[in-house]
C-alpha positions in Angstrom: 65.3 12.3 65.1 64.1 10.7 61.8 67.1 9.8 59.6 67.0 8.4 56.1 70.0 6.9 54.4 70.5 7.4 50.7 71.2 4.2 48.8 72.7 4.2 45.2 71.3 1.3 43.1 73.5 0.2 40.3 72.6 -2.4 37.6 71.9 -2.8 33.9 68.4 -1.5 33.2 66.3 -3.1 30.4 66.9 -6.7 31.6 66.4 -5.8 35.2 63.4 -3.4 35.2 61.3 -5.6 37.5 64.2 -6.3 39.8 65.1 -2.6 40.1 61.5 -1.8 41.0 61.5 -4.4 43.7 64.8 -3.1 45.1 63.6 0.5 45.1 60.3 -0.5 46.7 62.1 -2.3 49.4 64.3 0.7 50.1 61.3 3.0 50.3 59.6 0.7 52.8 62.8 0.8 54.8 62.6 4.6 54.9 65.7 4.9 52.6 66.2 7.3 49.7 66.9 5.3 46.5 69.1 6.9 43.9 70.2 5.5 40.5 70.1 5.7 36.8 66.5 6.8 36.8 67.8 10.2 37.8 70.2 10.6 34.9 69.4 12.0 31.5 70.6 9.5 28.8 72.2 12.1 26.5 73.9 14.3 29.1 77.5 14.7 28.1 78.5 15.2 31.7 76.5 12.2 32.9 79.5 10.5 34.6 80.2 13.6 36.7 76.6 13.6 38.0 76.8 9.9 38.8 79.9 10.3 40.9 78.4 13.2 42.7 75.3 11.2 43.6 77.5 8.2 44.7 79.5 10.6 46.9 76.2 11.8 48.5 74.9 8.3 49.1 75.4 6.4 52.4 75.3 2.9 50.9 75.8 1.3 47.4 73.9 -1.7 45.9 75.0 -3.5 42.8 72.7 -6.0 41.1 74.1 -8.4 38.4 72.0 -10.4 36.0 72.8 -11.8 32.6 74.0 -8.7 30.9 77.2 -6.7 31.2 75.5 -3.5 30.0 76.4 -0.5 27.8 80.1 0.5 27.9 81.9 3.7 28.0 83.7 4.2 24.7 86.9 5.6 26.3 87.4 3.1 29.1 85.7 0.1 27.6 84.0 -0.7 30.9 80.2 -0.8 31.5 78.7 2.0 33.4 77.7 -0.5 36.1 81.3 -1.7 36.6 82.5 1.9 36.6 80.0 2.8 39.3 81.1 -0.2 41.3 84.8 0.7 41.0 84.1 4.3 42.0 82.0 3.4 45.0 84.7 1.0 46.1 87.4 3.7 45.7 85.3 6.1 47.9 85.0 3.5 50.7 81.2 3.2 50.4 79.6 0.2 52.2 78.7 -2.1 49.3 75.9 -4.7 49.1 76.3 -7.1 46.2 73.5 -9.2 44.7 74.4 -11.6 41.9 72.0 -13.9 40.0 72.4 -17.4 41.3 71.4 -19.3 38.2 72.7 -17.7 35.0 71.5 -20.7 32.9 67.9 -20.0 33.8 68.0 -16.4 32.5 66.0 -16.0 29.2 68.1 -15.4 26.2 66.6 -12.0 25.6 68.1 -10.9 29.0 71.6 -12.2 28.4 74.6 -11.2 26.3 75.2 -13.2 23.2 78.5 -11.4 22.4 81.4 -13.5 23.6 83.4 -10.5 24.7 80.6 -9.0 26.7 80.1 -12.4 28.4 83.8 -12.5 29.3 83.6 -9.0 30.7 80.4 -10.0 32.7 82.2 -13.1 34.1 85.2 -11.0 35.2 82.9 -8.4 36.8 80.9 -11.1 38.7 84.2 -12.4 40.0 85.3 -9.0 41.1 82.0 -8.4 43.0 82.1 -11.9 44.5 85.4 -11.2 46.1 83.4 -9.6 48.9 80.3 -11.0 50.7 77.4 -11.2 48.2 74.0 -12.8 48.1 72.6 -14.7 45.2 69.1 -14.3 44.0 66.8 -16.0 41.4 63.7 -13.8 41.2 62.6 -10.2 41.8 60.8 -11.1 45.0 63.7 -13.1 46.2 66.0 -10.2 45.5 63.7 -7.8 47.4 63.8 -10.0 50.5 67.6 -10.3 50.5 68.0 -6.6 50.0 65.8 -6.0 53.1 67.9 -8.4 55.2 71.2 -7.0 54.0 70.0 -3.4 54.8 69.3 -4.4 58.4 72.8 -5.9 58.8 74.7 -3.0 57.1 72.8 -0.4 59.2 74.2 -2.2 62.3 77.7 -2.7 61.0 78.1 0.6 59.2 75.8 3.3 60.8 75.5 6.1 58.2 75.1 9.8 58.5 71.9 9.9 56.5 69.6 12.8 55.8 67.2 14.5 58.3 64.4 17.1 57.9 65.5 20.6 58.5 63.3 21.0 61.6 65.1 18.0 63.1 68.6 19.1 62.2 69.0 21.2 65.4 69.3 18.6 68.1 69.5 19.7 71.7 73.2 19.1 71.6 73.6 21.2 68.5 71.4 24.0 70.0 73.6 24.1 73.1 76.7 24.2 71.0 75.3 27.0 68.9 74.3 28.9 72.0 77.8 28.6 73.4 79.3 29.7 70.1 76.9 32.8 70.0 78.1 33.7 73.6 81.7 33.5 72.5 81.1 35.5 69.4 79.3 38.2 71.5 82.3 38.3 74.0 84.9 38.5 71.2 82.9 41.2 69.4 82.6 43.3 72.6 86.4 42.9 73.2 87.1 43.9 69.6 84.8 47.0 69.8 86.5 47.9 73.1 90.0 47.6 71.6 89.0 49.9 68.8 88.3 52.9 71.1 90.9 52.2 73.9 94.7 52.5 73.7 96.4 49.1 74.0 98.2 48.5 77.3 101.5 47.9 75.4 101.7 51.5 74.3 101.1 53.2 77.7 104.8 54.1 77.8 104.7 56.0 74.5 104.3 59.7 74.3 100.7 60.6 73.5 97.8 62.8 74.2 98.8 66.1 76.0 102.5 65.0 76.2 104.8 67.6 74.6 106.7 66.8 71.4 109.6 69.0 70.4 109.6 69.4 66.6 112.8 70.3 64.6 112.4 73.2 62.2 114.1 75.0 59.4 113.5 78.8 59.5 114.3 81.1 56.6 114.5 84.9 56.6 114.7 87.5 53.9 118.0 89.6 54.1 117.6 93.4 54.7 120.2 94.2 52.0 119.2 92.9 48.5 122.9 92.5 47.7 123.4 90.0 50.6 123.4 87.2 48.1 126.7 88.5 46.8 128.4 88.7 50.2 131.6 86.8 50.8 131.2 84.7 52.7 127.5 84.5 51.8 125.0 85.6 54.4 123.3 82.6 56.0 119.5 83.0 55.7 118.3 79.6 57.0 118.5 78.4 60.6 117.7 75.2 62.5 115.3 75.7 65.4 112.5 74.0 67.2 109.0 74.4 68.5 106.6 72.4 70.7 103.2 70.9 70.4 101.2 68.2 72.1 100.5 65.0 70.3 96.8 65.9 70.5 97.6 69.1 68.6 99.5 67.3 66.0 96.9 64.6 65.4 94.1 67.2 65.5 95.9 68.8 62.5 96.8 65.7 60.5 93.9 63.5 61.4 91.2 65.1 59.3 93.3 64.5 56.2 93.2 60.8 56.9 89.5 60.4 57.2 90.1 59.5 53.6 93.5 58.3 52.3 96.1 61.0 52.6 99.5 61.0 51.0 102.7 61.7 53.0 103.2 64.8 50.9 99.8 66.1 52.0 100.6 65.2 55.6 103.9 67.0 55.4 102.2 70.1 54.0 99.7 70.1 56.9 102.6 69.7 59.4 104.4 72.7 57.8 101.2 74.8 58.2 101.0 73.8 61.9 104.7 74.7 62.7 104.4 77.9 60.7 101.4 78.9 62.8 103.1 78.0 66.1 106.2 79.9 65.2 104.5 83.1 64.2 102.4 83.1 67.3 105.6 83.1 69.4 106.6 86.5 67.8 110.3 85.7 68.0 112.8 88.5 67.1 114.2 88.6 63.6 118.0 88.1 63.5 120.3 91.0 62.7 120.8 91.8 59.0 117.3 90.3 58.1 114.2 92.2 57.2 111.4 89.6 57.6 110.5 86.0 58.1 110.2 84.1 54.8 109.0 80.6 55.8 109.0 78.0 58.6 109.0 74.3 57.7 109.4 71.1 59.7 112.8 69.4 59.4 113.1 66.7 56.7 112.7 63.7 59.0 110.1 65.2 61.3 107.1 63.9 59.3 108.6 60.4 59.6 109.0 60.7 63.4 105.3 61.8 63.7 104.1 59.2 61.3 105.8 56.4 63.2 104.5 57.6 66.6 100.9 57.8 65.4 101.2 54.4 63.8 102.7 53.0 67.0 99.8 54.5 69.0 97.4 52.7 66.7 95.8 55.9 65.4 96.8 55.5 61.7 97.5 52.6 59.3 98.9 52.4 55.8 96.2 52.4 53.1 95.8 49.2 51.1 93.9 50.8 48.3 95.4 49.9 44.9 96.7 52.8 42.8 98.4 53.4 39.5 101.9 51.9 39.2 103.3 55.4 38.4 102.0 56.6 41.8 104.9 56.1 44.2 103.5 58.0 47.1 102.6 56.3 50.4 99.1 56.8 51.7 97.8 56.7 55.3 94.4 56.6 56.9 92.9 56.7 60.4 92.1 53.4 62.2 88.8 53.0 64.0 90.7 54.1 67.2 92.0 57.1 65.3 88.6 58.2 64.1 87.2 57.9 67.6 90.1 59.9 69.0 89.7 62.5 66.3 86.1 63.0 67.2 87.0 63.6 70.8 89.5 66.2 69.7 87.7 68.0 67.0 83.9 67.5 67.3 82.1 70.6 68.6 80.2 69.9 71.8 76.8 71.5 72.6 77.9 72.6 76.1 81.2 74.1 75.2 82.3 74.4 71.6 85.9 75.2 72.7 86.3 72.3 75.0 89.1 69.8 74.5 92.6 70.4 73.0 92.6 71.2 69.3 95.0 72.8 66.9 94.2 76.3 65.8 93.1 76.9 62.2 95.4 78.6 59.7 94.9 82.2 58.7 93.9 82.0 55.1 
């Protein structure tokens, strides 16, 4: 696999043009990717952020010092070369330092005449020379020493480097990806299976064609219009009960929750179901009453049913955001609930009446 390390080249520019070209040529011949100030626009206000990003992406860092300290950052008072060095050092980048070995031989037009800049250059040279550095006296000399240092640092600090896209998938990576794909396929199959099968943990819960006894409140209309004035008053509401399978109940409530349904809507649907069941039983009207007024589920019955369907994994609370003034609770079918509802309510080609289903209301 062909790998190329990225090397950041840091130095002053105008006085070291020839030397930088020699370093960059050496890096290219060594199959490295040189990076440095040639990439950066001179007037970009966010230039320093770009420099740091390129240093972060580089495998090695080279600093070349000649006779100039270089342009300084107005806020920090340090040259960009020294700022780049400090940042690379703080990021733990392997550093190769190359310092001019004979400052007195550098032409005046390539040295700092300002005393303060000279002091800053001397301090910077001392900082760089605290680590292993090599001294150079000419561009060709610098190129040769960069080549030797690169060989050494590749051995002592192997780098991640860059590779072509077609080489990125090594046999090891391909085997790992194949194994990950297999695991994803298995987990996806298990997830799909869990969506249409009842979990083992709820096998002991009442469900399906098991009978549920629902508590009711039945109200009658008195035969005598003056019954309201009896003393004691004539009782016109009675507690009672009726039965239905859990499939009957879910077949009635489930369609509401194909989209979000409020608990008020669910309670209304449950009342229609118990009213239908009660009237089909044709129970006798108690003495002193003329007719049946209404049949409703007891107050807590909707909560019992809601908790049971939730425990069976058939419904879940909706997470859709609503107005703050809307205090109702909303429910919807889970994937398991939708699958179960289709089995209960979908009309089959061979027998449209097959499967348990709640009877429709008389409208």
